DSSP file (Angstrom, degrees, kcal/mol; ACC not computed):
  #  RESIDUE AA STRUCTURE BP1 BP2  ACC     N-H-->O    O-->H-N    N-H-->O    O-->H-N    TCO  KAPPA ALPHA  PHI   PSI    X-CA   Y-CA   Z-CA
    1    1 A M    >>        0   0    0      0, 0.0     4,-0.8     0, 0.0     3,-0.7   0.000 360.0 360.0 360.0 -29.7  -46.1   34.8   41.7
    2    2 A E  H 3>  +     0   0    0      1,-0.2     4,-0.8     2,-0.2     3,-0.3   0.836 360.0  62.1 -61.4 -29.9  -47.5   31.3   41.9
    3    3 A E  H 34 S+     0   0    0      1,-0.2     4,-0.3     2,-0.2    -1,-0.2   0.813  95.0  60.2 -65.9 -32.8  -50.8   32.8   41.1
    4    4 A K  H <4 S+     0   0    0     -3,-0.7     3,-0.3     1,-0.2    -1,-0.2   0.895 115.1  31.5 -62.7 -40.7  -49.7   34.1   37.7
    5    5 A Y  H >X S+     0   0    0     -4,-0.8     4,-2.3    -3,-0.3     3,-0.8   0.362  87.7 104.5-100.6  -1.9  -48.8   30.6   36.3
    6    6 A E  T 3< S+     0   0    0     -4,-0.8     4,-0.3     1,-0.2    -1,-0.2   0.804  79.3  50.8 -54.2 -33.5  -51.3   28.5   38.1
    7    7 A K  T 34 S+     0   0    0     -4,-0.3    -1,-0.2    -3,-0.3    -2,-0.1   0.800 121.8  30.0 -76.8 -30.1  -53.6   28.1   35.1
    8    8 A I  T X4 S+     0   0    0     -3,-0.8     3,-2.0    -4,-0.1    -2,-0.2   0.636  91.5  92.5-107.1 -15.2  -50.8   26.9   32.7
    9    9 A I  T 3< S+     0   0    0     -4,-2.3    -1,-0.1     1,-0.3    -3,-0.1   0.763  95.1  37.3 -57.7 -29.6  -48.2   25.1   35.0
   10   10 A N  T 3  S+     0   0    0     -4,-0.3    -1,-0.3    -3,-0.1    -2,-0.1   0.314  91.4 112.1-104.8   8.7  -49.7   21.6   34.5
   11   11 A L  S <  S-     0   0    0     -3,-2.0    -3,-0.0     1,-0.1    -4,-0.0  -0.534  74.2-106.1 -81.8 152.2  -50.7   21.9   30.9
   12   12 A P        -     0   0    0      0, 0.0    -1,-0.1     0, 0.0     3,-0.1  -0.370  48.0 -86.3 -70.6 154.7  -48.8   19.8   28.3
   13   13 A P        -     0   0    0      0, 0.0     2,-0.0     0, 0.0     0, 0.0  -0.288  53.7 -98.9 -61.8 146.6  -46.3   21.6   26.0
   14   14 A P        -     0   0    0      0, 0.0     2,-0.4     0, 0.0    -3,-0.0  -0.350  38.5-158.4 -67.5 147.4  -48.0   23.1   22.9
   15   15 A T        -     0   0    0     -3,-0.1     2,-0.4     6,-0.0     0, 0.0  -0.947  10.1-131.6-126.8 146.2  -47.7   21.1   19.6
   16   16 A S        -     0   0    0      3,-0.6     5,-0.1    -2,-0.4     0, 0.0  -0.817   1.5-152.3-101.6 141.3  -48.0   22.4   16.1
   17   17 A A  S    S+     0   0    0     -2,-0.4    -1,-0.1     1,-0.2     0, 0.0   0.818  99.5  38.6 -73.9 -33.7  -50.2   20.8   13.5
   18   18 A S  S    S+     0   0    0      1,-0.2    -1,-0.2     2,-0.0    -2,-0.0   0.717 113.7  54.7 -93.1 -22.4  -48.1   22.0   10.6
   19   19 A H  S    S-     0   0    0      3,-0.0    -3,-0.6     0, 0.0    -1,-0.2  -0.938  76.8-142.9-116.9 115.9  -44.5   21.6   12.2
   20   20 A P        -     0   0    0      0, 0.0    -3,-0.1     0, 0.0     2,-0.1  -0.327  37.9 -86.7 -70.5 161.5  -43.5   18.1   13.6
   21   21 A R        -     0   0    0      1,-0.1     2,-0.3    -5,-0.1    -6,-0.0  -0.378  45.5-114.3 -67.0 144.9  -41.4   18.1   16.7
   22   22 A M        -     0   0    0     -3,-0.1    -1,-0.1     1,-0.1    -3,-0.0  -0.606  31.0-109.2 -81.2 139.5  -37.7   18.3   16.1
   23   23 A A     >  -     0   0    0     -2,-0.3     4,-2.5     1,-0.1     5,-0.2  -0.350  26.6-118.1 -65.0 150.3  -35.6   15.2   17.1
   24   24 A R  H  > S+     0   0    0      1,-0.2     4,-2.6     2,-0.2     5,-0.2   0.875 113.8  53.5 -56.9 -41.5  -33.4   15.8   20.1
   25   25 A L  H  > S+     0   0    0      1,-0.2     4,-2.1     2,-0.2    -1,-0.2   0.924 110.8  46.7 -64.6 -42.3  -30.1   15.2   18.1
   26   26 A D  H  > S+     0   0    0      1,-0.2     4,-0.9     2,-0.2    -1,-0.2   0.895 113.1  48.8 -66.1 -39.1  -31.2   17.9   15.6
   27   27 A R  H >< S+     0   0    0     -4,-2.5     3,-0.6     1,-0.2     4,-0.5   0.905 110.0  50.3 -67.6 -39.9  -32.1   20.2   18.3
   28   28 A A  H >< S+     0   0    0     -4,-2.6     3,-1.6     1,-0.2     4,-0.3   0.878 102.5  63.3 -67.8 -36.2  -28.8   19.7   20.1
   29   29 A A  H >< S+     0   0    0     -4,-2.1     3,-1.3     1,-0.3    -1,-0.2   0.810  91.5  65.4 -58.5 -29.3  -26.9   20.3   16.8
   30   30 A Q  T << S+     0   0    0     -4,-0.9    -1,-0.3    -3,-0.6    -2,-0.2   0.802 107.3  41.0 -63.1 -28.0  -28.3   23.9   16.8
   31   31 A F  T <  S+     0   0    0     -3,-1.6    -1,-0.3    -4,-0.5    -2,-0.2   0.337  86.5 122.4-106.8   9.4  -26.3   24.7   19.9
   32   32 A A  S <  S-     0   0    0     -3,-1.3    -3,-0.0    -4,-0.3    -4,-0.0  -0.313  74.1 -94.3 -65.2 150.3  -23.0   22.8   18.9
   33   33 A P        -     0   0    0      0, 0.0     2,-0.4     0, 0.0    -1,-0.1  -0.312  42.6-155.4 -64.0 155.6  -19.9   25.0   18.8
   34   34 A F        -     0   0    0     -3,-0.1     2,-1.0     0, 0.0     3,-0.1  -0.993  16.3-122.6-135.6 139.9  -19.0   26.4   15.5
   35   35 A A        -     0   0    0     -2,-0.4     3,-0.2     1,-0.2     5,-0.0  -0.699  23.8-179.1 -84.0 101.9  -15.7   27.5   14.1
   36   36 A A  S    S+     0   0    0     -2,-1.0     2,-0.7     1,-0.3    -1,-0.2   0.857  80.4  46.1 -69.1 -33.4  -16.0   31.1   13.0
   37   37 A L  S >  S-     0   0    0     -3,-0.1     3,-1.7     0, 0.0     4,-0.4  -0.877  86.3-149.6-111.2  97.0  -12.4   31.1   11.8
   38   38 A S  T 3  S+     0   0    0     -2,-0.7    -2,-0.0     1,-0.2     0, 0.0  -0.466  82.0  16.3 -69.8 139.1  -11.8   28.0    9.7
   39   39 A G  T 3> S+     0   0    0     -2,-0.2     4,-2.0     4,-0.0    -1,-0.2   0.376  91.4 112.1  80.8   1.9   -8.2   26.8    9.9
   40   40 A Y  H <> S+     0   0    0     -3,-1.7     4,-2.4     2,-0.2     5,-0.2   0.937  76.8  50.3 -68.0 -42.6   -7.5   28.9   12.9
   41   41 A G  H  > S+     0   0    0     -4,-0.4     4,-2.2     1,-0.2    -1,-0.2   0.881 110.6  49.8 -61.0 -40.3   -7.1   25.8   15.1
   42   42 A D  H  > S+     0   0    0      2,-0.2     4,-2.1     1,-0.2    -1,-0.2   0.884 110.1  50.7 -67.1 -36.5   -4.7   24.2   12.6
   43   43 A A  H  X S+     0   0    0     -4,-2.0     4,-2.2     2,-0.2    -2,-0.2   0.902 110.8  48.4 -66.0 -40.4   -2.7   27.4   12.5
   44   44 A V  H  X S+     0   0    0     -4,-2.4     4,-1.8     2,-0.2    -2,-0.2   0.902 112.2  49.4 -66.0 -40.3   -2.4   27.6   16.3
   45   45 A A  H  X S+     0   0    0     -4,-2.2     4,-1.0     2,-0.2    -2,-0.2   0.871 110.9  49.7 -67.9 -37.1   -1.4   23.9   16.4
   46   46 A E  H  < S+     0   0    0     -4,-2.1     3,-0.4     1,-0.2    -2,-0.2   0.916 110.5  50.4 -68.0 -42.3    1.3   24.5   13.7
   47   47 A T  H  < S+     0   0    0     -4,-2.2    -2,-0.2     1,-0.2    -1,-0.2   0.836 111.0  48.7 -63.7 -35.7    2.7   27.4   15.6
   48   48 A A  H  < S+     0   0    0     -4,-1.8     2,-0.3    -5,-0.2    -1,-0.2   0.660  85.7 107.6 -80.3 -16.0    2.9   25.4   18.9
   49   49 A R     <  -     0   0    0     -4,-1.0     2,-0.2    -3,-0.4    -3,-0.0  -0.504  69.5-132.8 -69.8 129.3    4.6   22.5   17.1
   50   50 A L        -     0   0    0     -2,-0.3     2,-0.3    44,-0.0    -1,-0.1  -0.512  23.0-173.0 -84.4 145.5    8.2   22.5   18.2
   51   51 A T        -     0   0    0     -2,-0.2     2,-0.3    42,-0.0    45,-0.2  -0.926  18.2-127.4-128.8 157.1   11.2   22.2   16.0
   52   52 A D  B     -A   95   0A   0     43,-4.4    43,-1.9    -2,-0.3     2,-0.3  -0.709  20.0-123.7-101.4 160.6   14.9   21.8   16.8
   53   53 A R        -     0   0    0     -2,-0.3     2,-0.3    41,-0.2    40,-0.0  -0.741  35.1-100.2 -93.3 149.4   17.7   23.9   15.4
   54   54 A Q        -     0   0    0     -2,-0.3     2,-0.4     1,-0.1    -1,-0.0  -0.530  36.9-123.6 -72.5 132.9   20.5   22.3   13.6
   55   55 A I        -     0   0    0     -2,-0.3     2,-0.5     1,-0.0    -1,-0.1  -0.573  17.7-133.7 -78.0 129.3   23.5   21.8   15.8
   56   56 A E        -     0   0    0     -2,-0.4     2,-0.3     1,-0.0    -1,-0.0  -0.736  21.7-138.7 -82.8 126.4   26.7   23.5   14.4
   57   57 A L        -     0   0    0     -2,-0.5     2,-0.1     1,-0.1    71,-0.0  -0.631  11.4-130.4 -87.4 143.5   29.7   21.0   14.6
   58   58 A D     >  -     0   0    0     -2,-0.3     4,-2.2     1,-0.1     5,-0.2  -0.327  34.3 -94.0 -83.4 174.4   33.1   22.3   15.8
   59   59 A E  H  > S+     0   0    0      1,-0.2     4,-2.1     2,-0.2     5,-0.2   0.852 124.1  53.6 -60.7 -37.5   36.3   21.5   13.8
   60   60 A G  H  > S+     0   0    0      2,-0.2     4,-2.0     1,-0.2    -1,-0.2   0.912 110.2  46.6 -63.4 -44.3   37.1   18.4   15.9
   61   61 A E  H  > S+     0   0    0      2,-0.2     4,-2.2     1,-0.2    -2,-0.2   0.866 112.2  51.6 -66.8 -37.4   33.7   16.8   15.3
   62   62 A I  H  X S+     0   0    0     -4,-2.2     4,-2.2     2,-0.2    -1,-0.2   0.897 110.3  48.4 -66.0 -39.1   33.9   17.6   11.6
   63   63 A E  H  X S+     0   0    0     -4,-2.1     4,-2.2     2,-0.2    -2,-0.2   0.884 109.7  52.8 -66.6 -39.9   37.3   15.9   11.4
   64   64 A R  H  X S+     0   0    0     -4,-2.0     4,-2.0     2,-0.2    -2,-0.2   0.913 110.2  47.8 -61.6 -45.1   36.0   12.9   13.3
   65   65 A L  H  X S+     0   0    0     -4,-2.2     4,-2.7     1,-0.2    -2,-0.2   0.893 109.9  53.1 -64.9 -39.5   33.1   12.6   10.8
   66   66 A N  H  X S+     0   0    0     -4,-2.2     4,-2.2     2,-0.2    -2,-0.2   0.898 108.1  49.5 -65.4 -37.4   35.5   12.9    7.9
   67   67 A R  H  X S+     0   0    0     -4,-2.2     4,-2.2     2,-0.2    -1,-0.2   0.924 112.4  48.5 -61.6 -44.6   37.7   10.0    9.2
   68   68 A T  H  X S+     0   0    0     -4,-2.0     4,-2.4     1,-0.2    -2,-0.2   0.889 111.3  49.7 -66.9 -39.6   34.6    7.9    9.7
   69   69 A L  H  X S+     0   0    0     -4,-2.7     4,-1.9     2,-0.2    -1,-0.2   0.892 109.7  51.5 -64.9 -38.0   33.4    8.6    6.1
   70   70 A T  H  X S+     0   0    0     -4,-2.2     4,-0.6     2,-0.2    -2,-0.2   0.905 111.1  47.3 -65.7 -39.3   36.8    7.8    4.8
   71   71 A Y  H >< S+     0   0    0     -4,-2.2     3,-0.8     1,-0.2     4,-0.2   0.908 112.1  50.4 -63.8 -41.2   36.7    4.5    6.6
   72   72 A L  H >< S+     0   0    0     -4,-2.4     3,-1.6     1,-0.2    -2,-0.2   0.825  98.0  68.3 -65.6 -31.7   33.2    3.8    5.3
   73   73 A S  H 3< S+     0   0    0     -4,-1.9     3,-0.4     1,-0.3    -1,-0.2   0.769 104.4  42.3 -62.5 -24.0   34.2    4.5    1.7
   74   74 A S  T << S+     0   0    0     -3,-0.8    -1,-0.3    -4,-0.6    -2,-0.2   0.432 117.3  48.5 -99.1   0.2   36.3    1.4    1.7
   75   75 A H  S X> S+     0   0    0     -3,-1.6     3,-1.2    -4,-0.2     4,-1.2  -0.136  75.4 163.2-126.7  35.0   33.6   -0.7    3.5
   76   76 A L  T 34 S+     0   0    0     -3,-0.4    29,-0.2     1,-0.2    -3,-0.1  -0.318  70.8   2.8 -61.9 134.4   30.5    0.2    1.4
   77   77 A G  T 34 S+     0   0    0     27,-3.0    -1,-0.2     2,-0.2    28,-0.1   0.186 120.5  73.3  77.2 -17.6   27.7   -2.3    2.0
   78   78 A S  T <4 S+     0   0    0     -3,-1.2     2,-0.6    26,-0.2    -2,-0.2   0.672  82.9  66.9-103.8 -17.6   29.4   -4.3    4.6
   79   79 A T     <  -     0   0    0     -4,-1.2    25,-1.0    25,-0.2     2,-0.4  -0.905  68.4-147.7-113.5 123.3   29.4   -2.1    7.7
   80   80 A E  E     -B  103   0A   0     -2,-0.6     2,-0.3    23,-0.2    23,-0.3  -0.695  23.7-174.9 -87.7 139.3   26.2   -1.2    9.4
   81   81 A V  E     -B  102   0A   0     21,-3.1    21,-1.8    -2,-0.4     2,-0.6  -0.870  28.9-130.4-130.1 160.0   26.1    2.2   11.0
   82   82 A L  E     -BC 101 131A   0     49,-3.4    49,-2.8    -2,-0.3     2,-0.5  -0.961  30.6-168.6-109.1 113.5   23.8    4.4   13.2
   83   83 A V  E     -BC 100 130A   0     17,-2.7    17,-2.3    -2,-0.6     2,-0.6  -0.917   9.9-164.4-109.1 121.3   23.5    7.8   11.5
   84   84 A T  E     +BC  99 129A   0     45,-2.8    44,-2.9    -2,-0.5    45,-1.7  -0.932  25.5 165.9-103.3 124.4   21.9   10.8   13.3
   85   85 A Y  E     -BC  98 127A   0     13,-2.7    13,-2.6    -2,-0.6     2,-0.4  -0.938  35.7-109.6-143.1 157.9   21.1   13.5   10.9
   86   86 A F  E     -B   97   0A   0     40,-2.6    11,-0.2    -2,-0.3   -32,-0.0  -0.726  20.2-165.3 -94.7 134.1   19.0   16.7   10.7
   87   87 A V  E     -B   96   0A   0      9,-3.0     9,-1.9    -2,-0.4    35,-0.0  -0.939  22.1-132.6-117.5 109.4   15.9   16.9    8.6
   88   88 A P  E     -B   95   0A   0      0, 0.0     7,-0.3     0, 0.0     2,-0.3  -0.262  24.0-113.0 -61.1 144.6   14.8   20.5    7.9
   89   89 A D        -     0   0    0      5,-2.8     5,-0.1     3,-0.3   -38,-0.0  -0.594  16.9-145.5 -74.0 135.2   11.0   21.3    8.5
   90   90 A R  S    S+     0   0    0     -2,-0.3    -1,-0.1     1,-0.1     3,-0.1   0.737  93.8  37.9 -72.9 -24.5    9.1   22.1    5.3
   91   91 A R  S    S+     0   0    0      1,-0.1     2,-0.3     2,-0.1    -1,-0.1   0.724 121.1  15.0-106.0 -25.6    6.8   24.6    6.9
   92   92 A K  S    S-     0   0    0      2,-0.1    -3,-0.3   -46,-0.0    -1,-0.1  -0.906  89.0 -72.7-146.3 171.9    8.8   26.5    9.5
   93   93 A S  S    S+     0   0    0     -2,-0.3     2,-0.2    -5,-0.1    -3,-0.1  -0.350  96.5  25.1 -70.6 150.1   12.3   27.2   10.6
   94   94 A G        -     0   0    0     -5,-0.1    -5,-2.8   -43,-0.1     2,-0.3  -0.636  65.8-157.8  97.8-158.0   14.2   24.4   12.2
   95   95 A G  E     -AB  52  88A   0    -43,-1.9   -43,-4.4    -7,-0.3     2,-0.3  -0.927  20.0 -81.4 174.5-152.5   13.6   20.6   11.9
   96   96 A K  E     - B   0  87A   0     -9,-1.9    -9,-3.0    -2,-0.3     2,-0.4  -0.972  27.1-117.5-145.0 159.9   14.2   17.4   13.7
   97   97 A Y  E     - B   0  86A   0     -2,-0.3     2,-0.3   -11,-0.2   -11,-0.2  -0.807  28.2-171.8 -97.6 136.6   16.9   14.9   14.2
   98   98 A L  E     - B   0  85A   0    -13,-2.6   -13,-2.7    -2,-0.4     2,-0.5  -0.922  10.9-152.2-124.4 151.2   16.4   11.3   13.0
   99   99 A T  E     - B   0  84A   0     -2,-0.3     2,-0.4   -15,-0.2   -15,-0.2  -0.992  15.3-175.9-125.1 124.8   18.6    8.2   13.6
  100  100 A E  E     - B   0  83A   0    -17,-2.3   -17,-2.7    -2,-0.5     2,-0.5  -0.922  16.4-148.9-121.0 146.8   18.7    5.3   11.1
  101  101 A R  E     + B   0  82A   0     -2,-0.4     2,-0.3   -19,-0.2   -19,-0.2  -0.964  46.5 113.7-117.2 116.7   20.5    2.0   11.3
  102  102 A A  E     - B   0  81A   0    -21,-1.8   -21,-3.1    -2,-0.5     2,-0.2  -0.957  65.3 -86.0-166.7 169.6   21.6    0.7    7.9
  103  103 A A  E     - B   0  80A   0     -2,-0.3    14,-2.9   -23,-0.3     2,-0.7  -0.613  46.3-109.7 -85.8 152.1   24.7   -0.1    5.9
  104  104 A V  E     -D  116   0B   0    -25,-1.0   -27,-3.0    12,-0.2    12,-0.3  -0.768  35.4-179.9 -83.2 115.9   26.2    2.7    3.8
  105  105 A A  E     +     0   0B   0     10,-2.0     2,-0.3    -2,-0.7    11,-0.2   0.844  63.7   2.8 -85.6 -37.7   25.5    1.8    0.1
  106  106 A R  E     -D  115   0B   0      9,-2.0     9,-3.2     2,-0.0     2,-0.5  -0.998  49.4-158.7-156.7 146.8   27.2    4.8   -1.5
  107  107 A L  E     -D  114   0B   0     -2,-0.3     2,-0.9     7,-0.2     7,-0.2  -0.956  10.5-168.4-127.7 112.8   29.2    7.9   -0.7
  108  108 A D  E  >> +D  113   0B   0      5,-3.0     5,-2.0    -2,-0.5     4,-1.4  -0.827   6.3 179.9-102.1  96.3   29.1   10.7   -3.4
  109  109 A C  T  45S+     0   0    0     -2,-0.9    -1,-0.2     3,-0.2     5,-0.1   0.749  78.3  59.3 -72.1 -22.3   31.8   13.2   -2.4
  110  110 A E  T  45S+     0   0    0      1,-0.2    -1,-0.2     3,-0.1    -2,-0.1   0.948 119.8  26.3 -66.6 -48.9   31.1   15.4   -5.4
  111  111 A S  T  45S-     0   0    0      2,-0.1    -2,-0.2    -3,-0.0    -1,-0.2   0.567 107.1-124.9 -89.8 -12.0   27.4   16.0   -4.4
  112  112 A G  T  <5 +     0   0    0     -4,-1.4    12,-2.7     1,-0.2     2,-0.4   0.927  60.8 140.3  66.5  47.0   28.1   15.4   -0.6
  113  113 A I  E   < -DE 108 123B   0     -5,-2.0    -5,-3.0    10,-0.2     2,-0.5  -0.979  41.3-157.4-128.6 133.1   25.5   12.8   -0.2
  114  114 A M  E     -DE 107 122B   0      8,-3.2     8,-3.4    -2,-0.4     2,-0.5  -0.916  12.7-158.1-104.8 132.2   25.5    9.5    1.7
  115  115 A T  E     -DE 106 121B   0     -9,-3.2   -10,-2.0    -2,-0.5    -9,-2.0  -0.944   6.4-151.2-109.7 126.0   23.1    6.8    0.5
  116  116 A L  E >   -D  104   0B   0      4,-2.7     3,-2.2    -2,-0.5   -12,-0.2  -0.511  28.5-110.6 -90.0 163.4   22.0    4.2    2.9
  117  117 A S  T 3  S+     0   0    0    -14,-2.9   -13,-0.1     1,-0.3    -1,-0.1   0.709 118.2  62.8 -69.1 -14.3   21.0    0.7    1.9
  118  118 A C  T 3  S-     0   0    0    -15,-0.3    -1,-0.3     2,-0.1   -14,-0.1   0.550 122.8-105.5 -82.1  -5.1   17.5    1.5    3.0
  119  119 A G  S <  S+     0   0    0     -3,-2.2     2,-0.3     1,-0.3    -2,-0.1   0.404  72.9 141.6  99.1  -1.6   17.4    4.2    0.2
  120  120 A T        -     0   0    0     -5,-0.0    -4,-2.7     2,-0.0     2,-0.5  -0.581  38.7-151.9 -75.9 131.3   17.7    7.2    2.5
  121  121 A D  E     -E  115   0B   0     -2,-0.3    -6,-0.2    -6,-0.2    -8,-0.0  -0.902  13.2-172.7-102.8 131.1   20.0   10.0    1.1
  122  122 A I  E     -E  114   0B   0     -8,-3.4    -8,-3.2    -2,-0.5     2,-0.1  -0.977  21.0-131.0-128.6 120.3   21.6   12.1    3.6
  123  123 A P  E >   -E  113   0B   0      0, 0.0     3,-1.7     0, 0.0     4,-0.4  -0.411  22.3-126.0 -66.7 143.2   23.6   15.4    2.8
  124  124 A F  G >  S+     0   0    0    -12,-2.7     3,-1.5     1,-0.3   -11,-0.1   0.887 109.1  59.5 -59.8 -39.6   27.0   15.4    4.6
  125  125 A D  G 3  S+     0   0    0    -13,-0.3    -1,-0.3     1,-0.3   -12,-0.1   0.551 101.6  53.5 -70.4  -7.2   26.3   18.8    6.1
  126  126 A K  G <  S+     0   0    0     -3,-1.7   -40,-2.6   -41,-0.0     2,-0.4   0.439  82.8 108.9-103.4  -2.6   23.1   17.4    7.9
  127  127 A I  E <   +C   85   0A   0     -3,-1.5   -42,-0.3    -4,-0.4     3,-0.1  -0.625  39.4 177.9 -79.4 128.2   25.0   14.5    9.6
  128  128 A L  E     -     0   0A   0    -44,-2.9     2,-0.3    -2,-0.4   -43,-0.2   0.836  67.0 -15.6 -91.7 -50.5   25.4   15.0   13.4
  129  129 A K  E     -C   84   0A   0    -45,-1.7   -45,-2.8     2,-0.0     2,-0.4  -0.994  49.3-150.2-157.2 155.0   27.2   11.7   14.2
  130  130 A I  E     -C   83   0A   0     -2,-0.3     2,-0.4   -47,-0.2   -47,-0.2  -0.993  17.5-169.4-126.2 122.4   27.9    8.3   12.7
  131  131 A E  E     -C   82   0A   0    -49,-2.8   -49,-3.4    -2,-0.4    -2,-0.0  -0.938  13.8-152.0-116.8 136.9   28.3    5.4   15.1
  132  132 A I    >   -     0   0    0     -2,-0.4     3,-2.0   -51,-0.2   -51,-0.2  -0.915  28.4-127.2-106.2 105.8   29.6    2.0   14.0
  133  133 A P  T 3  S+     0   0    0      0, 0.0   -53,-0.1     0, 0.0    -2,-0.0  -0.303  91.3  21.2 -58.5 133.9   28.1   -0.6   16.5
  134  134 A G  T 3         0   0    0      0, 0.0     0, 0.0     0, 0.0     0, 0.0   0.347 360.0 360.0  94.4  -6.3   30.6   -2.8   18.1
  135  135 A E    <         0   0    0     -3,-2.0     0, 0.0     0, 0.0     0, 0.0   0.399 360.0 360.0-116.8 360.0   33.5   -0.4   17.6
């Protein structure tokens, strides 16, 4: 087998007079992976993203929240609270729980919305718990 290539094994690589040599970076780009299905990776990542289900409160927990809301209605703006509430996901079922620390600026019982001093509006039915630090 050595005899077949003996004449050309030590020759320099051929060069073309009409086509210049391609830069290594450009040559490497020819072999880079390519996404045949655009958006597929994003769809897989979205499916893999976890969401929580909203916890259903029992009657005792609902009564405790109602007592806390009644107390806060007479202490608007002066009592800082820790509110844990559910935020539904816009793209898929479920959502996530957030906790904010702020004073309660407004309680609208007709629309069922609590407004915090930081501007966050929280529907009553999304509240998991309200804690008053120091009490």
